[in-house]
C-alpha positions in Angstrom: 16.7 -25.4 -18.8 19.1 -27.2 -16.3 17.5 -29.2 -13.6 17.6 -27.6 -10.1 19.4 -29.6 -7.5 16.9 -30.0 -4.7 19.3 -31.5 -2.2 18.9 -29.7 1.2 21.9 -27.6 2.2 22.8 -25.3 5.1 23.2 -21.6 5.0 24.0 -18.7 7.4 21.7 -15.8 6.8 23.5 -12.5 6.7 20.8 -9.9 5.9 17.2 -9.3 4.9 16.3 -8.4 1.4 13.9 -5.6 0.3 11.1 -8.2 -0.2 11.5 -9.8 3.3 13.7 -12.8 2.3 16.9 -13.9 4.1 20.1 -13.2 2.2 23.0 -15.7 2.3 26.1 -16.7 0.3 26.8 -20.2 -1.0 29.5 -21.5 1.4 33.0 -22.6 0.3 32.9 -26.2 -1.0 29.5 -25.9 -2.6 28.9 -25.4 -6.3 28.7 -21.7 -7.0 30.5 -20.7 -3.8 29.9 -17.0 -2.9 26.8 -16.8 -5.0 23.9 -14.9 -3.4 20.9 -16.9 -2.2 17.5 -15.4 -1.3 15.8 -17.6 1.2 12.1 -17.4 2.0 11.3 -17.8 5.7 14.8 -17.0 7.0 16.0 -14.1 9.2 19.4 -12.5 9.7 21.6 -14.3 12.1 19.9 -17.6 11.6 21.4 -20.9 10.3 18.8 -22.8 8.2 18.4 -25.9 6.2 17.3 -24.7 2.8 16.2 -26.2 -0.5 16.8 -24.4 -3.8 13.6 -23.3 -5.7 15.0 -21.3 -8.6 18.3 -20.3 -10.3 19.2 -17.0 -11.9 22.5 -15.9 -13.3 23.6 -13.8 -10.4 21.6 -15.3 -7.5 19.7 -18.4 -6.4 16.4 -18.7 -4.6 15.5 -21.1 -1.9 13.0 -21.9 0.9 13.6 -22.7 4.5 13.0 -26.3 5.4 14.2 -26.1 9.0 15.6 -23.4 11.3 18.8 -24.8 12.8 19.7 -21.7 14.8 16.9 -19.2 15.3 17.2 -15.4 15.5 16.3 -13.9 18.9 13.8 -11.7 16.9 11.9 -14.7 15.5 8.3 -15.0 16.7 5.5 -17.5 16.0 3.4 -16.2 13.0 -0.2 -15.5 14.1 -1.8 -16.5 10.8 -2.3 -20.2 10.0 -1.7 -19.4 6.3 1.7 -17.7 6.7 4.3 -19.2 4.5 1.7 -20.1 1.8 -0.2 -16.9 1.3 1.8 -14.1 -0.3 0.0 -11.3 1.5 2.6 -11.1 4.3 6.3 -11.8 4.3 7.4 -10.8 7.8 5.0 -12.3 10.4 7.9 -14.4 11.7 9.9 -11.2 12.6 9.2 -9.2 15.8 7.1 -6.1 15.0 9.7 -3.7 16.4 12.4 -5.3 14.2 10.2 -5.1 11.1 10.1 -1.3 11.2 13.8 -1.1 11.8 14.4 -3.3 8.8 12.2 -1.0 6.7 14.1 2.0 8.0 17.4 0.4 6.9 15.9 -0.3 3.4 15.0 3.4 3.1 18.4 4.7 4.2 20.3 2.2 2.0 18.2 3.2 -1.0 18.8 6.9 -0.4 22.6 6.2 -0.2 22.9 3.7 -3.0 20.5 5.2 -5.6 20.3 8.9 -4.7 23.8 9.3 -3.2 22.2 11.3 -0.4 21.7 11.0 3.4 19.2 12.8 5.6 20.6 15.2 8.2 18.2 13.6 10.6 16.3 10.3 10.7 12.7 10.7 11.8 11.3 8.3 14.5 9.2 5.6 12.8 5.5 6.0 12.7 3.5 2.9 13.7 -0.1 2.0 14.6 -2.1 -1.2 15.0 -0.2 -4.1 13.5 -3.3 -6.4 13.1 -6.7 -5.9 11.6 -5.6 -2.7 9.9 -6.1 -3.4 6.2 -9.3 -1.6 5.0 -8.7 -1.9 1.3 -7.6 -4.7 -0.9 -8.5 -7.4 -3.5 -9.3 -11.0 -3.0 -8.7 -13.3 -6.0 -11.4 -16.0 -6.6 -10.8 -19.3 -8.3 -13.1 -22.3 -8.7 -10.9 -25.5 -8.3 -12.8 -28.5 -9.7 -10.4 -31.0 -8.3 -11.1 -29.8 -4.8 -14.8 -29.2 -5.6 -14.2 -25.8 -3.9 -14.1 -22.1 -4.6 -11.0 -20.4 -3.2 -11.2 -16.8 -2.0 -7.9 -15.1 -0.8 -4.8 -13.3 -1.8 -2.3 -14.9 -4.2 0.1 -17.5 -2.8 3.8 -16.9 -2.7 3.7 -18.6 -6.1 1.3 -16.0 -7.7 -0.1 -18.6 -10.1 -2.2 -19.9 -7.3 -4.9 -18.4 -5.0 -4.3 -19.1 -1.3 -7.1 -21.1 0.4 -7.8 -18.7 3.2 -10.2 -19.2 6.1 -9.1 -16.1 8.0 -6.8 -13.0 7.5 -5.5 -11.3 10.6 -4.3 -8.2 8.8 -7.6 -7.4 7.1 -10.1 -5.4 9.3 -11.8 -7.9 11.7 -15.3 -7.3 10.3 -14.1 -9.0 7.1 -10.9 -10.8 8.0 -12.7 -13.4 10.2 -15.3 -14.0 7.5 -13.2 -15.0 4.6 -14.4 -18.6 4.8 -18.0 -17.4 4.8 -17.3 -15.3 1.8 -15.8 -18.3 0.0 -18.9 -20.4 0.9 -21.1 -17.6 -0.5 -19.3 -17.6 -3.9 -19.2 -21.4 -4.0 -23.0 -21.4 -3.7 -23.6 -19.0 -6.6 -24.7 -20.2 -10.0 -22.1 -17.9 -11.5 -19.2 -19.0 -9.2 -16.9 -19.7 -12.2 -17.6 -16.2 -13.6 -16.3 -14.2 -10.5 -12.5 -13.6 -10.8 -12.1 -11.1 -7.9 -13.8 -9.4 -5.0 -12.5 -5.9 -4.0 -13.1 -4.7 -0.5 -12.9 -1.2 1.0 -14.1 0.2 4.4 -15.0 3.5 5.8 -16.9 4.4 9.0 -20.0 2.5 10.0 -23.3 4.1 9.1 -27.0 3.4 10.0 -27.3 1.7 6.6 -24.4 -0.8 7.0 -21.2 -1.5 8.9 -18.9 0.5 6.6 -17.4 -2.4 4.6 -18.2 -2.6 0.9 -17.6 -5.6 -1.4 -17.3 -5.3 -5.1 -18.0 -8.5 -7.0 -16.4 -8.5 -10.5 -18.4 -10.8 -12.8 -17.7 -11.8 -16.3 -21.3 -12.7 -17.3 -24.6 -11.4 -16.1 -25.7 -12.8 -12.8 -29.0 -14.6 -12.4 -31.6 -13.3 -10.0 -31.0 -16.1 -7.6 -27.3 -14.9 -7.2 -28.5 -11.3 -6.7 -30.7 -12.5 -3.9 -27.9 -14.6 -2.3 -25.5 -11.6 -2.5 -28.0 -9.2 -1.0 -28.9 -11.7 1.8 -25.2 -12.0 2.6 -24.8 -8.3 2.8 -27.8 -7.9 5.1 -26.6 -10.7 7.4 -23.0 -9.3 7.8 -23.6 -5.6 7.4 -21.7 -5.4 4.1 -22.6 -3.1 1.2 -22.7 -5.1 -2.0 -21.6 -3.7 -5.3 -21.5 -5.4 -8.7 -18.9 -4.8 -11.5 -19.9 -6.3 -14.8 -17.3 -4.3 -16.8 -14.9 -1.4 -16.3 -14.7 1.0 -13.3 -17.7 3.0 -14.5 -19.9 -0.1 -14.5 -19.9 -0.5 -10.7 -23.4 -0.2 -9.2 -24.8 -0.9 -5.8 -26.9 -4.0 -5.2 -27.5 -3.4 -1.5 -28.2 -0.9 0.1 -29.7 1.1 -2.7 -27.4 4.2 -2.2 -24.7 3.2 0.4 -22.6 6.2 1.6 -18.9 5.4 2.0 -16.8 7.9 4.0 -14.2 8.2 6.8 -13.5 11.0 9.2 -10.3 12.7 10.0 -11.3 14.1 13.4 -8.2 16.2 14.1 -9.1 18.4 11.2 -12.9 18.1 11.3 -12.9 16.6 7.8 -15.0 13.8 6.3 -13.8 12.2 3.0 -16.5 10.5 0.9 -15.4 8.0 -1.7 -16.5 5.4 -4.1 -15.9 1.6 -3.7 -12.9 1.5 -6.2 -11.3 4.8 -5.2 -7.8 4.9 -3.7 -7.7 5.4 0.0 -4.8 4.8 2.4 -5.0 1.1 3.6 -4.3 1.8 7.3 -6.8 4.2 8.8 -4.9 4.8 12.1 -1.5 5.2 10.4 -3.0 7.5 7.8 -4.0 10.0 10.5 -0.6 9.9 12.0 1.0 10.3 8.5 -1.1 13.4 7.8 -0.2 14.9 11.1 3.5 14.4 10.5 3.3 15.7 6.9 1.6 18.9 8.0 4.1 19.3 10.9 7.1 18.9 8.6 5.6 21.2 5.9 4.8 23.9 8.6 2.6 25.9 6.3 1.7 29.3 7.6 -1.7 31.0 7.7 -0.9 33.4 4.9 0.7 30.9 2.5 -0.3 28.9 -0.7 0.5 25.2 -0.8 0.6 22.9 -3.8 -0.5 19.3 -3.2 0.5 17.0 -6.1 -1.1 13.5 -6.6 -3.8 14.7 -4.2 -6.4 12.0 -4.8 -9.6 12.6 -2.8 -8.0 15.4 -0.8 -6.5 13.2 2.0 -3.8 15.9 2.6 -5.3 18.8 0.8 -8.3 19.3 3.0 -6.5 19.1 6.3 -3.9 21.5 4.9 -6.7 23.9 4.0 -7.8 24.2 7.6 -4.5 26.0 8.4 -3.3 28.0 5.4 -4.6 30.6 3.0 -5.0 28.4 -0.1 -4.2 24.9 -1.2 -4.1 23.7 -4.8 -4.5 20.0 -5.4 -3.6 18.3 -8.7 -4.4 14.7 -9.6 -4.4 12.7 -12.8 -7.7 10.9 -12.3 -10.5 13.3 -13.3 -13.0 11.3 -11.2 -11.0 11.6 -8.1 -10.6 15.4 -8.8 -14.3 15.8 -8.9 -14.8 13.9 -5.7 -12.1 16.0 -4.1 -14.1 19.1 -5.1 -17.2 17.5 -3.7 -15.4 16.7 -0.5 -14.3 20.3 -0.1 -17.9 21.5 -0.5 -19.1 18.7 1.8 -16.7 20.1 4.5 -17.4 23.7 3.9 -13.9 24.3 2.7 -13.6 27.2 0.2 -9.8 27.7 0.0 -9.0 24.4 -1.7 -8.8 24.4 -5.5 -8.5 21.2 -7.6 -7.2 20.5 -11.1 -6.9 17.3 -13.3 -3.6 16.8 -15.0 -1.3 14.0 -16.0 1.7 14.8 -13.9 4.0 12.6 -16.0 3.4 14.8 -19.1 4.3 18.4 -20.3 2.5 20.7 -17.8 3.5 24.1 -19.2 0.0 24.8 -20.5 -1.6 24.5 -17.1 -2.3 27.8 -15.3 -1.7 26.3 -11.8 1.9 25.6 -12.9 2.5 29.4 -13.3 1.1 30.3 -9.9 3.4 31.0 -7.1 3.6 28.6 -4.1 5.2 28.8 -0.7 5.4 25.0 0.0 4.9 21.7 -1.9 3.6 18.4 -0.7 3.5 15.4 -3.0 2.4 11.8 -2.6 3.2 10.0 -6.0 2.6 6.4 -7.0 5.4 3.8 -7.0 6.9 5.4 -10.2 7.8 8.5 -8.2 7.7 12.2 -9.3 10.7 12.8 -11.4 8.8 14.0 -14.4 6.9 16.7 -12.5 9.8 17.7 -10.3 11.9 18.5 -13.4 9.2 20.9 -14.6 8.3 22.7 -11.4 9.7 26.2 -10.7 11.1 25.3 -7.3 12.5 28.8 -6.6 10.6 30.5 -3.8 9.4 27.3 -2.1 10.2 27.2 1.6 9.8 23.4 2.0 9.0 20.2 0.1 7.5 17.2 1.9 7.6 14.0 -0.2 5.4 11.0 0.9 6.5 7.8 -0.8 5.2 4.3 -1.2 8.5 3.1 -2.9 11.9 3.9 -1.4 13.8 3.4 -4.7 11.8 6.1 -6.5 12.0 8.4 -3.5 15.8 7.9 -3.5 16.1 8.7 -7.2 14.0 11.9 -6.8 15.9 12.9 -3.6 19.2 12.6 -5.5 17.7 14.9 -8.2 16.5 17.5 -5.7 19.8 17.5 -3.7 22.4 17.0 -6.4 20.9 18.8 -9.4 18.5 21.4 -7.9 20.5 22.4 -4.8 18.1 21.3 -2.0 19.0 19.7 1.3 17.5 16.5 2.6 16.7 17.7 6.0 15.0 14.5 7.4 13.5 11.2 6.3 11.8 8.3 8.0 9.5 5.3 7.6 5.9 4.8 8.3 4.4 1.3 8.8 1.4 1.5 6.6 1.5 -2.3 5.9 2.7 -4.2 9.0 4.0 -7.8 8.4 4.7 -7.0 4.8 7.9 -5.8 3.2 6.2 -2.7 1.8 8.0 0.5 2.9 6.1 3.8 3.2 8.3 6.8 3.9 8.4 10.6 4.2 11.1 13.1 3.5 11.6 16.8 4.2 13.6 19.0 1.8 14.7 22.6 2.3 16.5 25.0 0.0 20.2 25.6 0.7 
């Protein structure tokens, strides 16, 4: 492999990439003139002194050494670990500009990949930009050279764990106690046997403060470690779970039977969940997202709605409050059972749930043959092309598509518009992950 020339060089930043890096072109007079360069820490309109970090055939990668001419939208990052920790990529960009950049990513993907454009662009949805993250995973690594155990997200170089003392995007109950969590693990006898700690938070209860920590451990923990973990949970109001094996091995250490749940007050719904279940990361934005999805879907009292990739019933149960029947379908049988339990817990009798792999042949499932008036779907990053190609879309009045990946949404939008004859009525972004390059979006389709 050829040696990378690390001589600093100047660049004018032209754009922002989908992952939050500045985009430039090698200037005339430099080797590889015109070649694209992706520059960490740089913003559009800036001139920076950069140093190359990697070379690919069609582009180079670099990092910012010095900002020579700053963008008017550059702001001081709040987090002391910004630039090292890989959890955030956009803290140096004004919050209002972050969401506009994400909107541009969505629209460019729709045009470039799907060859479609929405008739209307929805106003962006935003909520609290700090202390919002209620679900995530900390990596844990014992570093003997430092005589220290690190707890944090991965660095920008994912081979390493960031040495965090605080995280301003994680909910404050936990985000300001990362150093205490690291000290806890460092004091355990099994500190080398804990590779990760997952966290998830619901509403506070009389038992504990609503935050649950799941300690993955590769070997059985000694009783002294059990005692230390329980004491930490009691001191900080965290529920403590242990995970010695797969998902099904998770068990509560303290309290004995912690109840995890969060409320959706607008629809008088409470969703109960388990510590490794999927829930939307941003509680405030989630409620706004549900409200927008239901508004766009506009389901009527006498209609049947199909909710695909329904999870715990995040959309299904609010939908059931205002329509005749909702059918939720999800690939994870455990989530389906908890969705059913949530329906009973909330006294909802017009929501029916089914387990099915939505990427496979669905012709044998009876719910596929039932008629529906409207469709809502919230697929994973891979999108929903497999299920859309099987669905009998004739008779549907509207489709609302919630997406966590603009490229797969654009692909599926192109299919619906160009091959199935639908119209992309509107689309817009939702800032589920402020200060990151993650783009959450929503789109409304109507038949022509």
